[in-house]
C-alpha positions, 0 to 999 in steps of 0.5 A: 489473506497475503498476496505475494508478487516477485518480479525481475526488472531489467536494468541498464547499468550504463544508463542507470535506467530501469526498463519497466516494459521488461518487468517480468512476473516470476511468482504470483501466489496467495497465502491464507495467513494473517501476520504482523507486517513489521516482523514480515518485513524484517524477515524479508529484509534479512532473507533477501540481503543474504543473497543480494546486497543491492538491486532490489525493492521490497514493499509490504503493505497491509490494507485492513485484512489483506497484506500485499508483498511486492519484491522486485529484483534487478537484472543487470545487463552485461554484469555479473548476473547471468540468469537463465531458465536453469538457474533463475529460480535460485534467486527467489526459491528461498523467498517462496519457501519462507512464505510457504512455511508461514504460520498464521498469527492473530493480528488485531483488526481495528476497523469494521470493513463496512465503515468508509471514513469521511476523510483520509490522512497520508503520513510518512511516520506514525508512532503509537504515542502520536496516534493515541494522542490524536485519538484522545483529542479527537474523541473529545469532539466525537471524532474517531480515527482508525489505521487503514493502511501501513506500507514499509518500503526498502529500495537498494539500488546504488544508494539505499532507502527505507521509508514507511507510509500510513493512511489514517481514516477519520470518521465523523459519526453523524457530526457535520463534516463541514463543522468538524474538518477544521478541528481535525485539520488543526489537531492533525497538523499539530501532532503529525509532521507533514500530513496530507489530508483528503479534506476536499475529496468525497470518498463516498461518492468516489466509491459509489462511482467506481462500483457502478462503472467497474461493476464491483462490490463497493464494500470490498473497495479500499483506498490504498493511496491518494494524492492531491494533484496540481490541477486540483484533482486527486490521484487515487489507488483503490484495491479489491480482492482481485483488482487494482484501480488507478483513478484520477477524479474530481474532488466531487468523486467524479471519475476523470480517468480509470484503469483496471489492473487484474491481480492474477494470483495462482498457487504454485 
Protein backbone atom coordinates (compact mmCIF):
# COMPACT_ATOMS: atom_id res chain seq x y z
CA UNK A 1 0.00 0.00 0.00
CA UNK A 2 1.19 3.55 -0.78
CA UNK A 3 0.26 6.47 1.48
CA UNK A 4 0.49 10.06 0.26
CA UNK A 5 0.39 13.28 2.25
CA UNK A 6 0.80 16.76 0.74
CA UNK A 7 1.18 19.73 3.11
CA UNK A 8 1.49 23.50 2.91
CA UNK A 9 3.88 25.01 5.48
CA UNK A 10 3.88 28.75 6.15
CA UNK A 11 7.34 30.29 5.85
CA UNK A 12 8.48 33.69 7.10
CA UNK A 13 10.89 34.91 4.40
CA UNK A 14 12.37 37.63 6.63
CA UNK A 15 13.09 35.42 9.64
CA UNK A 16 13.79 32.29 7.56
CA UNK A 17 11.59 30.28 9.90
CA UNK A 18 9.00 27.65 9.10
CA UNK A 19 5.93 27.79 11.30
CA UNK A 20 5.03 24.14 11.82
CA UNK A 21 1.89 25.16 13.70
CA UNK A 22 0.56 26.46 10.39
CA UNK A 23 1.26 23.24 8.53
CA UNK A 24 -1.94 22.43 6.65
CA UNK A 25 -2.60 19.01 5.13
CA UNK A 26 -4.10 19.46 1.66
CA UNK A 27 -4.12 15.83 0.49
CA UNK A 28 -4.17 12.50 2.30
CA UNK A 29 -4.76 9.48 0.14
CA UNK A 30 -3.88 5.80 -0.17
CA UNK A 31 -3.21 3.75 -3.29
CA UNK A 32 -3.14 -0.02 -3.60
CA UNK A 33 0.15 -0.17 -5.51
CA UNK A 34 3.66 -1.45 -4.87
CA UNK A 35 6.27 0.48 -6.84
CA UNK A 36 10.03 0.90 -6.88
CA UNK A 37 10.91 3.73 -4.46
CA UNK A 38 13.91 4.96 -6.47
CA UNK A 39 11.80 5.36 -9.61
CA UNK A 40 9.02 6.96 -7.59
CA UNK A 41 11.41 9.50 -6.06
CA UNK A 42 12.96 10.35 -9.44
CA UNK A 43 9.51 10.91 -10.98
CA UNK A 44 8.41 13.14 -8.09
CA UNK A 45 11.65 15.06 -8.18
CA UNK A 46 11.12 15.88 -11.87
CA UNK A 47 7.42 16.55 -11.42
CA UNK A 48 7.76 18.98 -8.52
CA UNK A 49 10.84 20.76 -9.85
CA UNK A 50 8.97 21.65 -13.04
CA UNK A 51 6.74 24.00 -11.05
CA UNK A 52 8.86 24.75 -7.99
CA UNK A 53 12.61 25.23 -8.04
CA UNK A 54 12.74 25.99 -4.33
CA UNK A 55 10.66 25.78 -1.17
CA UNK A 56 9.72 22.11 -0.97
CA UNK A 57 10.58 18.86 0.80
CA UNK A 58 10.10 15.29 -0.45
CA UNK A 59 10.39 12.09 1.58
CA UNK A 60 9.78 8.66 0.09
CA UNK A 61 10.03 5.82 2.62
CA UNK A 62 9.48 2.11 2.22
CA UNK A 63 8.90 -0.02 5.32
CA UNK A 64 8.43 -3.65 4.33
CA UNK A 65 5.22 -3.72 2.24
CA UNK A 66 4.19 -0.09 2.73
CA UNK A 67 5.40 3.12 1.06
CA UNK A 68 4.90 6.53 2.62
CA UNK A 69 5.31 9.76 0.64
CA UNK A 70 5.42 13.14 2.39
CA UNK A 71 5.52 16.32 0.29
CA UNK A 72 5.76 19.73 1.93
CA UNK A 73 5.48 22.98 -0.04
CA UNK A 74 6.40 26.29 1.54
CA UNK A 75 3.98 29.18 1.46
CA UNK A 76 6.01 32.40 1.63
CA UNK A 77 4.67 35.48 3.35
CA UNK A 78 4.70 38.69 1.28
CA UNK A 79 6.37 37.04 -1.69
CA UNK A 80 5.36 36.09 -5.22
CA UNK A 81 2.92 33.34 -4.19
CA UNK A 82 -0.67 34.19 -3.40
CA UNK A 83 -2.61 30.96 -2.84
CA UNK A 84 -6.32 31.08 -2.25
CA UNK A 85 -9.26 28.72 -2.45
CA UNK A 86 -9.50 29.27 -6.22
CA UNK A 87 -5.94 28.51 -7.26
CA UNK A 88 -4.23 26.59 -4.43
CA UNK A 89 -4.88 23.18 -6.00
CA UNK A 90 -2.82 24.19 -9.04
CA UNK A 91 0.32 23.43 -7.06
CA UNK A 92 -0.58 19.82 -6.31
CA UNK A 93 -3.25 18.58 -8.73
CA UNK A 94 -0.58 17.37 -11.18
CA UNK A 95 1.11 15.46 -8.33
CA UNK A 96 -2.12 13.80 -7.29
CA UNK A 97 -2.84 12.89 -10.93
CA UNK A 98 0.53 11.16 -11.13
CA UNK A 99 -0.34 8.89 -8.20
CA UNK A 100 -3.81 8.16 -9.53
CA UNK A 101 -2.23 6.92 -12.78
CA UNK A 102 0.37 4.69 -11.12
CA UNK A 103 0.38 1.10 -12.30
CA UNK A 104 1.23 -1.66 -9.81
CA UNK A 105 4.73 -3.06 -10.10
CA UNK A 106 5.87 -6.28 -8.47
CA UNK A 107 8.78 -5.46 -6.16
CA UNK A 108 10.48 -8.35 -4.42
CA UNK A 109 10.13 -8.37 -0.66
CA UNK A 110 13.00 -9.68 1.42
CA UNK A 111 11.57 -10.11 4.90
CA UNK A 112 8.79 -12.06 6.51
CA UNK A 113 6.56 -9.56 8.32
CA UNK A 114 6.35 -11.90 11.31
CA UNK A 115 10.11 -11.69 11.94
CA UNK A 116 11.32 -9.12 14.46
CA UNK A 117 15.08 -8.52 14.19
CA UNK A 118 17.26 -8.69 17.29
CA UNK A 119 19.27 -5.60 16.35
CA UNK A 120 18.77 -2.62 14.05
CA UNK A 121 21.34 -0.68 12.05
CA UNK A 122 20.77 2.87 10.83
CA UNK A 123 23.04 4.05 8.00
CA UNK A 124 23.01 6.87 5.48
CA UNK A 125 24.50 5.00 2.54
CA UNK A 126 24.12 1.37 1.50
CA UNK A 127 25.29 0.02 -1.83
CA UNK A 128 24.29 -3.46 -3.02
CA UNK A 129 27.95 -4.46 -2.94
CA UNK A 130 28.34 -3.54 0.74
CA UNK A 131 25.06 -5.18 1.69
CA UNK A 132 26.04 -8.41 -0.08
CA UNK A 133 29.46 -8.32 1.58
CA UNK A 134 27.84 -8.06 5.02
CA UNK A 135 25.36 -10.81 4.18
CA UNK A 136 28.18 -13.14 3.16
CA UNK A 137 30.42 -12.46 6.16
CA UNK A 138 27.61 -12.61 8.73
CA UNK A 139 26.09 -15.78 7.24
CA UNK A 140 29.37 -17.56 8.04
CA UNK A 141 28.48 -16.97 11.71
CA UNK A 142 24.84 -18.03 11.28
CA UNK A 143 23.59 -14.44 11.33
CA UNK A 144 21.06 -13.04 8.83
CA UNK A 145 20.49 -9.41 7.82
CA UNK A 146 17.53 -7.91 5.95
CA UNK A 147 16.70 -4.47 4.60
CA UNK A 148 13.79 -3.05 6.58
CA UNK A 149 13.45 0.56 5.55
CA UNK A 150 14.75 2.90 2.89
CA UNK A 151 14.00 6.63 2.92
CA UNK A 152 14.95 9.16 0.25
CA UNK A 153 14.84 12.85 1.14
CA UNK A 154 15.18 16.08 -0.80
CA UNK A 155 14.93 19.54 0.71
CA UNK A 156 15.09 22.73 -1.34
CA UNK A 157 14.96 25.80 0.82
CA UNK A 158 17.60 28.27 -0.30
CA UNK A 159 20.38 25.71 -0.05
CA UNK A 160 19.38 22.29 -1.33
CA UNK A 161 20.04 18.89 0.20
CA UNK A 162 19.55 15.25 -0.76
CA UNK A 163 20.12 12.19 1.43
CA UNK A 164 19.15 8.57 1.93
CA UNK A 165 18.61 6.57 5.09
CA UNK A 166 18.47 2.80 5.55
CA UNK A 167 17.51 0.57 8.44
CA UNK A 168 18.87 -2.98 8.42
CA UNK A 169 17.61 -5.77 10.66
CA UNK A 170 19.94 -8.36 12.20
CA UNK A 171 18.51 -11.80 13.04
CA UNK A 172 20.50 -14.21 15.19
CA UNK A 173 18.32 -17.27 14.51
CA UNK A 174 18.81 -19.02 17.83
CA UNK A 175 22.44 -17.98 18.28
CA UNK A 176 23.17 -16.20 21.54
CA UNK A 177 22.75 -12.46 21.13
CA UNK A 178 25.38 -11.68 23.76
CA UNK A 179 27.94 -13.91 22.07
CA UNK A 180 27.21 -12.66 18.55
CA UNK A 181 26.71 -8.91 18.87
CA UNK A 182 30.47 -8.33 19.03
CA UNK A 183 30.91 -10.14 15.70
CA UNK A 184 28.10 -8.11 14.16
CA UNK A 185 29.50 -4.82 15.42
CA UNK A 186 32.99 -5.66 14.14
CA UNK A 187 31.79 -6.53 10.62
CA UNK A 188 29.23 -3.73 10.34
CA UNK A 189 31.58 -0.96 11.46
CA UNK A 190 34.29 -2.22 9.09
CA UNK A 191 32.05 -2.36 6.03
CA UNK A 192 29.76 0.65 6.59
CA UNK A 193 30.55 4.32 7.13
CA UNK A 194 29.19 5.78 10.38
CA UNK A 195 26.50 3.19 11.20
CA UNK A 196 24.30 3.57 14.27
CA UNK A 197 23.45 0.31 16.05
CA UNK A 198 20.63 -0.47 18.48
CA UNK A 199 22.85 -2.96 20.29
CA UNK A 200 21.43 -1.98 23.69
CA UNK A 201 17.74 -1.83 22.76
CA UNK A 202 15.44 -4.76 23.57
CA UNK A 203 13.18 -4.29 20.54
CA UNK A 204 11.12 -7.42 21.30
CA UNK A 205 10.16 -6.10 24.74
CA UNK A 206 9.51 -2.63 23.33
CA UNK A 207 7.06 -4.01 20.76
CA UNK A 208 5.33 -6.06 23.48
CA UNK A 209 5.00 -2.96 25.66
CA UNK A 210 3.67 -0.71 22.90
CA UNK A 211 1.20 -3.38 21.81
CA UNK A 212 -0.10 -3.70 25.38
CA UNK A 213 -0.24 0.03 26.16
CA UNK A 214 -1.77 1.13 22.85
CA UNK A 215 -3.93 -1.97 22.26
CA UNK A 216 -2.54 -2.51 18.77
CA UNK A 217 -1.34 -5.60 16.91
CA UNK A 218 2.29 -6.42 17.69
CA UNK A 219 2.67 -8.14 14.31
CA UNK A 220 1.77 -4.90 12.48
CA UNK A 221 4.25 -2.67 14.33
CA UNK A 222 7.36 -1.68 12.38
CA UNK A 223 10.39 0.28 13.53
CA UNK A 224 10.77 3.24 11.17
CA UNK A 225 13.43 5.29 13.01
CA UNK A 226 15.56 5.03 16.14
CA UNK A 227 18.18 7.16 17.85
CA UNK A 228 20.32 6.70 20.96
CA UNK A 229 19.81 9.76 23.17
CA UNK A 230 22.45 11.44 25.34
CA UNK A 231 20.83 10.14 28.54
CA UNK A 232 21.11 6.51 27.34
CA UNK A 233 17.46 6.15 26.39
CA UNK A 234 16.22 5.58 22.84
CA UNK A 235 13.94 7.66 20.67
CA UNK A 236 11.94 5.31 18.44
CA UNK A 237 9.29 5.84 15.75
CA UNK A 238 6.95 2.88 15.20
CA UNK A 239 4.36 2.55 12.45
CA UNK A 240 1.36 0.37 11.89
CA UNK A 241 -1.25 0.59 9.14
CA UNK A 242 -3.22 3.39 10.79
CA UNK A 243 -1.00 5.11 13.35
CA UNK A 244 2.46 6.47 14.10
CA UNK A 245 3.91 6.08 17.61
CA UNK A 246 6.60 8.47 18.87
CA UNK A 247 8.39 6.80 21.79
CA UNK A 248 11.12 7.44 24.30
CA UNK A 249 12.12 4.21 26.03
CA UNK A 250 14.80 2.68 28.19
CA UNK A 251 17.18 0.14 26.60
CA UNK A 252 15.11 -2.55 28.34
CA UNK A 253 12.10 -1.50 26.22
CA UNK A 254 10.31 0.14 29.15
CA UNK A 255 8.32 3.10 27.83
CA UNK A 256 9.12 6.53 29.27
CA UNK A 257 6.98 8.59 26.89
CA UNK A 258 4.66 7.70 24.03
CA UNK A 259 2.59 9.80 21.63
CA UNK A 260 0.15 8.46 19.07
CA UNK A 261 -0.53 10.19 15.75
CA UNK A 262 -3.42 8.94 13.66
CA UNK A 263 -2.69 8.50 9.95
CA UNK A 264 -6.07 9.46 8.57
CA UNK A 265 -5.99 8.62 4.86
CA UNK A 266 -9.09 9.05 2.76
CA UNK A 267 -9.76 8.67 -0.93
CA UNK A 268 -10.34 11.96 -2.73
